C-alpha positions as CSV (number, residue, x, y, z in Angstrom):
1,M,14.8,15.0,1.7
2,K,14.4,14.1,-1.9
3,K,11.1,12.4,-3.2
4,P,12.4,9.3,-4.1
5,L,14.4,9.2,-1.0
6,I,11.7,9.6,0.8
7,S,9.4,7.1,-1.3
8,I,12.0,4.4,-1.1
9,F,12.0,4.8,3.0
10,I,8.4,4.7,3.0
11,I,8.6,1.2,0.9
12,T,11.3,-0.1,3.4
13,I,8.8,0.5,6.1
14,Y,5.9,-0.8,4.3
15,I,7.9,-4.3,3.6
16,L,9.6,-4.6,6.8
17,I,6.2,-4.4,8.8
18,M,4.7,-7.2,6.4
19,L,7.8,-9.8,6.6
20,L,7.7,-9.5,10.4
21,P,5.9,-12.5,12.1
22,R,2.3,-12.6,12.4
23,K,2.5,-13.4,15.9
24,W,4.0,-10.2,16.6
25,F,1.0,-8.8,15.8
26,F,-3.0,-8.6,17.5
27,N,-4.9,-11.1,16.7
28,F,-8.4,-9.8,16.4
29,Q,-11.7,-11.2,13.9
30,W,-10.8,-10.1,10.5
31,G,-7.6,-8.2,11.6
32,D,-5.8,-10.0,9.5
33,N,-8.0,-8.8,6.8
34,I,-8.9,-5.1,7.8
35,G,-4.8,-4.5,8.5
36,H,-4.5,-5.4,4.8
37,I,-6.7,-2.8,3.3
38,F,-5.5,-0.4,5.9
39,I,-2.4,-0.6,5.3
40,L,-2.2,-0.3,1.4
41,Y,-5.4,2.7,1.7
42,I,-2.6,4.6,3.6
43,L,0.3,3.7,1.7
44,T,-1.4,4.6,-1.6
45,I,-2.5,8.0,-0.4
46,V,0.7,8.7,1.1
47,L,2.5,7.5,-2.0
48,F,0.5,10.0,-4.2
49,H,1.6,12.6,-2.5
50,V,5.3,11.8,-2.4
51,L,5.4,10.5,-5.8
52,K,3.2,12.7,-7.3
53,K,2.6,11.1,-10.5
54,K,-0.8,10.0,-12.2
55,L,-3.0,8.1,-10.1
56,I,-3.3,5.0,-12.5
57,F,0.5,4.6,-12.3
58,N,1.1,4.5,-8.5
59,F,-2.5,1.8,-8.7
60,F,-0.5,-0.5,-10.9
61,F,3.2,0.8,-8.8
62,I,1.8,-0.3,-5.6
63,I,0.0,-3.8,-6.6
64,L,3.8,-4.8,-8.4
65,I,4.8,-3.5,-5.0
66,S,2.6,-5.2,-2.4
67,T,2.5,-8.3,-4.7
68,I,6.4,-8.6,-4.5
69,V,5.7,-8.3,-0.4
70,E,3.4,-11.3,-0.7
71,I,5.5,-13.2,-2.8
72,M,9.0,-12.6,-0.3
73,Q,6.3,-13.9,3.1
74,S,6.3,-17.0,1.5
75,F,10.4,-17.2,1.9
76,T,10.3,-16.1,6.2
77,S,7.6,-17.5,8.4
78,R,4.5,-16.1,7.2
79,N,2.8,-17.0,3.7
80,F,1.2,-16.0,0.5
81,S,-2.3,-15.3,-0.1
82,N,-4.5,-14.7,-3.2
83,Y,-7.0,-13.3,-0.2
84,D,-3.8,-11.2,1.3
85,L,-3.4,-9.4,-2.6
86,L,-7.1,-9.0,-3.4
87,Y,-7.5,-7.2,0.0
88,N,-4.1,-5.3,-1.0
89,I,-5.7,-3.9,-4.4
90,L,-9.4,-3.7,-2.4
91,G,-7.0,-1.2,-0.2
92,I,-5.0,0.1,-3.3
93,L,-8.9,0.8,-4.4
94,L,-10.4,2.4,-1.9
95,G,-7.2,4.7,-1.3
96,S,-7.9,5.7,-5.3
97,I,-10.9,6.5,-4.7
98,S,-10.4,9.3,-2.4
99,I,-7.3,10.3,-3.9
100,Y,-9.9,11.2,-7.4
101,L,-12.8,12.6,-4.8
102,F,-10.6,14.7,-3.1
103,N,-9.0,15.7,-6.0
104,L,-12.4,16.6,-7.7
105,I,-13.2,18.9,-4.7
106,N,-10.2,20.1,-4.6
107,P,-8.3,20.4,-7.7
108,V,-4.2,19.6,-7.3
109,K,-2.2,22.2,-10.0
110,N,1.1,20.7,-11.7
111,T,0.0,17.2,-11.6
112,K,2.2,15.6,-14.1
């Protein structure tokens, strides 16, 4: 499978999950916030390895995607939230820092 198809598939799954009604998810204190951080952390790491682009490109690309998804949520049973965007960016930042630190320990060859 080609890299663009894999990344489109991953992004599509992310969008579908984030547009599902909130009542379909388990509710626990701070669960929504932790969920945003966790899913964007994972998305950042996975897309970095699939796209093989520079870390700064992935950082801004995923921020763009998560912002678009937040806007799309206002057209569903969910709503737009600046706090969700903040937690998304925190997850992206943590994922980017993890990748950076991992690459310091294990340098990746042939990174574009």
